[in-house]
N, C-alpha and C positions, 0 to 999 in steps of 0.2 A: 704070460709068466712073469714079465716085469711088473705088471700092475699088481699081481698077487703078492710078489715079494715085497713090494712097497707097502701094502696094507698089512701084511704079516709082521713086518718090522715094527710098524706103528702099534699094532695090537700087542706085541710082546713088550714093547717099551711101556705101554700103559699098564699092562698086567704087572710087570716088574715094579713099576712105581707104586702101585696100590699095595702089593705084597710087602715091599721094603719100607713103606711108609705107614700103612694101616693094617698090616697083616695080623697083628695080635688081636685087634678088635674084630676081625673077621673069623679067625680060626681059634682064638682063645689061648694060644701058646706061642712061644718063641723058641727056636732051636738054638742050643748052645754048642752043637757039635760041628756045624758048618759055618765057615766065615767066607762070604762072597767078596771077591776083590772088585768092588765098585765104590763110587762115592755115595753109598747109603750110610749117612752119618750115624754112628752108634748112639749119638745123643737123641736120635729119633727113637724113643723108647717103645713105640708101637710097631716097629718093623719086625717082620717074622724071623729075620736072621741078622746077625751082626756083620759088619764090614771088617775086613782084616786090617784096614788102614790104621785104626786106632792103636792096635798092638804093635804095628811096625813103627809108629811114631813114638810110642811109649815103651821102650824095651825093658824098663824096670818091671812092668807088669807082664810083659811078654815072656820073660825068662823066669819069673817068680812062680808061675803055675805050670808045671810040666804038661798037664792035659791040654791047656790052652796053647802052649808052645807047639805041641804036635798037631793039634787041630788047625791052627793058623797056617803052619808051614805046608801041611798036606793039602789043605783046601786051596791055598794059593797056587801051589804047583799044579794040581790037577785041573783047576779052572783055567789057569794060564796056558797049559799045554793043549787042552781040548778046545777051548774057545778063543784064546788069545784076546786081542782087543775088540773082538766081536762083543765082548761084555760091555765095552764102552758104547758101541753102536746100538746095542739091543737091550741092555739091562740097567744102565746108569740113570738114576732118578734126576740128577742134575743135567744129564745129557738130554733127557726128555724136555725139561724146562727150556733149555737152549733151542731145541728143535721147534718147539711151539712158538717161541718168540720170533724165530726166523720165518716161520710160516705166516705169522701175522704180518710181518713186514712185506712178504710177497703178496699177501692178500690185498694190501693197500698200495702195492706197486711203488714202494719207496725204494730209492736207489741204494744198493748195498755198498759196503766198504770192501774193496778188494786189496789183498796184500800182494806185494811184489816179492820176487825171489830174495831180495835184500831183507825184507821184513821177516821172511821165514828163517833166514840164516840167524838173525838176531833172536828170534823166538826159540830156535833150537838151542842157542847158548843159554838163554834164560831157563829153559826147561831142564837142562842138566844141572844148573845151579840150584833150582828148586828141588830136584831129586836129592842132591847132596844135603840140603836143609831138611827135607822130608825124612831121610834115613839117619842123619847124623846131628840134626839140630838139638836133640835132647841133651847131648853131651856138652853143649855150649849154652844150655839154659834157654833154648828156643823151642817153643811148642808150636808145631806146624798147624795144629788145629785153630790157633788164633788167626791164621792167615787164610784158612780154607773157606771158600764161599759156600760150600755144601753144609758147613756147620750151622749156617743161618737159614738157608733155604728149606732143606728137607725137614728139619725139626719144626719149622714154622708151619708147614703144611699139616704136620701131625698134631699141632696144637701145643708143642712143648715150648716152655719158656726158659731160655738159657741166656747167659751174658753173651753179647755179640762181639766184644773186643774189636780188633781191627778187621776181622773177617766180615763184619757187617758192611763196612765201606767198600771192601774188596768185592763182596757179593753184588753190591749196587753197580759197581763198575762193569763186572762181567755179565750181569743180567742185562744191563743197558747195551753193552757192547755186542752181546749175542743177538740182539735185534737187528744189527747191521752186518755182523760177520758171523756166519754159520759156525757153530761149535767153537766159539772163541776160546773158552777156557780149555777145551780138549787139546788145542794146539800146543799148550804149555803145561798140561797136567802132569805132575811128577808121578802120580800113582799109575796113570795110563802108560807113561814111559816105562815104568818098572814092569808092568804086565807085558808091554811090547818087546821087552828083552827076550821073551820066549818065542818071538815071531818066527825064528828060524826052524822051530820044531813043532809049532802049533798045528793042529789038524786042519783048520780052515785056511785056505790059501786064495790069493788073487792071481789069476792066470791071464796071460796075454798071448795071442797069436800074432806075432810080429809081421807075418806075411799078409795078414788081413788089414793091418793098421795102415791108414793113409795119412797119419800125422796131422789130423785136423785140429787136435788140441782140445776137443770137447771134454775129454775125460779130466784133463788138468783143470779146466775151468769149473767143472762140476765138483771136484774134490774139495771138501771142507778143510782138509788138512794140508792142502797145497803140495801133494806128493808129485813131483815132476817126473819121477821115474816111470810113472804110468804112461806118460806121453813120450818120453825120450828113449826108453829102452828099445833096442832094435835086435837083440839077440836072445836074451833069456825069456823063457816061458813063464817062470815063476817070478812075479814082481812084488811079492809080499814084503812089506817093510814094517818096522816097529811103530810107524805112525798110522797105519791103515786101521780104520774102525769097522771095515766090512759093511759100511752103510749101503753100498751098492749103487751110489749115485753115478759113479763113473760107468758102470755097466748099463745103467738105465739110459744114459745119454750117449752111449757109443753107437754110431750109425752103421757099423760094419758087422756082418755075420761072423760070430765067433771071435770078434776082436778082443773082447774081455769076458771073463767069467769068474764066478766064485765057485770054489770046490771044497769038498769035505772028503778026506781020505782019497784024494785023486779023482773023485767022482764029481763032475760039474753039475751044479743044481740051479745055477742062475746065469744064463748066457745071453750075451748081446746079440740082437737080431735087427736087421733093417726094418722088418715088418713092425716090430714093437716100437722101434724108434720113431717111425713115421706116424704111428698111432699116438705116440706121446706128443708129436708136433701138431696133432689135430686132423691128420688124414685118416679118418675113421671109415671112409668108404673102401670096401675091400678091393674094388676094381682099381681105384686110385693107387692103393698100396702095391698091387700087383704090377701096374704100369711103371711106377717109380722103381720097384725092385728089378723089373726087366731092363729098364733104362740104365740103372747102375751096373747091372751085370754086363750089358753091352759096352759100357764105358770101360769096365775092367778088362774085357776081352780086347778092346782096341788098344788099351795101354800095354797089355802083354804082347800083342802083335807088334806094336811100335817098338817096344823094348827089344824084341827078338830081331827086328829088322836093323835096328841100330847096332846090335851086337854082331850081326852077320856082316854088316857094312864095315864095321871096325876090323873084323877078322880078315876080310878081303883086302882092305887097305894095307893091313899088316903084311899079308902075303906078297902084295905087289911091291912094297918097299923092300922086302927081303929079296925078291926076285931081281929087283933093280940093282 
């Protein structure tokens, strides 16, 4: 199941990239009724549908046309509630570009750049500042499009020629950076953060069975967004945050049965299993997988027995002390 999810995600990313970049050339039309909240730059004139980002950045056009106003708001709310930031993980053209670059790095086994908790704290601050500029920059004469790396990359793939402004240099930085740090721009994307504000009510969720978690930290290491709650949470079963892209990397590399899972309307559809984990690590022989699975079950049983014995011993010592 993990392998299927992995390839399904890449397939959807590729299809979305084609539709949002070359869709008009394929189908011969572009819809003006639906505005998808991804970094599918509206300056990519061959895309099959608009991105709502342009109108959120340019409120003078957003409020000038009532039909556009309604379409943008309704589309943004519906997409954000149903999919949340899964749009970032599955449908963003600039996200696909970053993923491809990171896979190339893995192919050549070049050492990646890893961010510390301190780095992520600074990135979180920068992200909120960028969101303020994204939504309010127009009122101070700042056009966020001139800073957006997607303004250069996606139109370039479609063959559109536009002025690059400062966004060209920013695009070079993030394209190069994404080679070493997975989804670098996503960690500070203001549009993604805006979509993520709906994470509390979105239909897709990231679930955790805290009783199955052994705190190995594999999920935290795998997460391109550096979401530590996946690893540290010991009580809640729903660990969805505004940063989660639902890329499934944490589930893919979780070695515990039911440790992590993705769900839709409370129905789990992508669940961590030891069997799939060991297959990922190269243990493709079924007998080997069964033996390792049996070994881990025996270890779990021993740990539980040891825990009960310690608890029983503690209770007995308590009774003796009270009797004395």
